[in-house]
C-alpha positions as CSV (number, residue, x, y, z in Angstrom):
1,X,-10.1,13.2,-5.2
2,X,-7.8,12.5,-8.0
3,X,-7.5,9.0,-9.4
4,X,-4.8,6.8,-7.7
5,X,-4.6,4.4,-10.7
6,X,-1.2,3.9,-12.1
7,X,-2.2,5.3,-15.5
8,X,-3.3,8.5,-13.8
9,X,-0.2,9.1,-11.6
10,X,3.5,9.6,-11.7
11,X,5.9,7.6,-9.6
12,X,6.4,10.6,-7.3
13,X,2.6,10.9,-6.8
14,X,2.4,7.2,-6.0
15,X,5.2,7.5,-3.5
16,X,3.3,10.4,-1.9
17,X,0.0,8.4,-1.9
18,X,1.7,5.5,-0.1
19,X,3.4,7.8,2.4
20,X,0.4,10.0,3.1
21,X,-2.6,7.7,2.9
22,X,-1.4,4.1,3.5
23,X,1.6,4.6,5.8
24,X,1.0,7.7,7.8
25,X,-2.8,7.5,8.3
26,X,-2.6,6.3,11.9
27,X,-0.4,9.2,13.1
28,X,2.2,6.9,14.5
29,X,5.7,6.8,13.1
30,X,6.3,3.1,13.7
31,X,6.2,-0.1,11.7
32,X,2.9,-1.2,13.1
33,X,0.4,0.3,10.5
34,X,-2.0,-1.5,8.2
35,X,0.7,-3.3,6.2
36,X,3.2,-3.7,9.0
37,X,5.2,-6.4,10.6
38,X,2.5,-6.6,13.3
39,X,0.1,-8.2,10.8
40,X,2.8,-10.2,9.1
41,X,2.8,-8.2,5.9
42,X,6.2,-6.5,6.1
43,X,6.8,-2.8,6.0
44,X,4.2,-0.8,4.1
45,X,6.6,0.8,1.7
46,X,7.9,-2.7,0.8
47,X,4.3,-4.1,0.5
48,X,3.3,-1.3,-1.9
49,X,6.5,-1.1,-3.8
50,X,4.9,-2.8,-6.9
51,X,2.4,0.0,-6.9
52,X,5.1,2.7,-6.6
53,X,7.0,1.0,-9.5
54,X,3.8,1.0,-11.6
55,X,3.5,-2.8,-11.7
56,X,0.4,-3.5,-9.7
57,X,-2.6,-1.4,-8.6
58,X,-3.3,-0.9,-4.9
59,X,-6.5,-3.1,-5.2
60,X,-4.4,-6.0,-6.5
61,X,-1.9,-5.8,-3.7
62,X,-4.6,-5.5,-1.1
63,X,-6.4,-8.5,-2.6
64,X,-3.3,-10.7,-2.6
65,X,-2.4,-9.6,0.9
66,X,-6.0,-10.5,2.2
67,X,-6.4,-13.7,0.2
68,X,-5.0,-16.1,2.9
69,X,-7.4,-14.7,5.4
70,X,-10.6,-15.1,3.3
71,X,-12.5,-18.3,3.5
72,X,-14.5,-19.8,0.7
């Protein structure tokens, strides 16, 4: 698999990564996926917009999103 780091991808590739792997992975075309309103995170494309824009890596976004749920 090709690297998904910002330095190794174009904006178009990052948009495709978010659509293909992070948004459409469950097979449903609704707003209730891993980063959805159902979990309080907002729509996935909004949640991962900093990645698409080349500002933050996916791992940074995921860590920030999960931080309130981690104890310790």
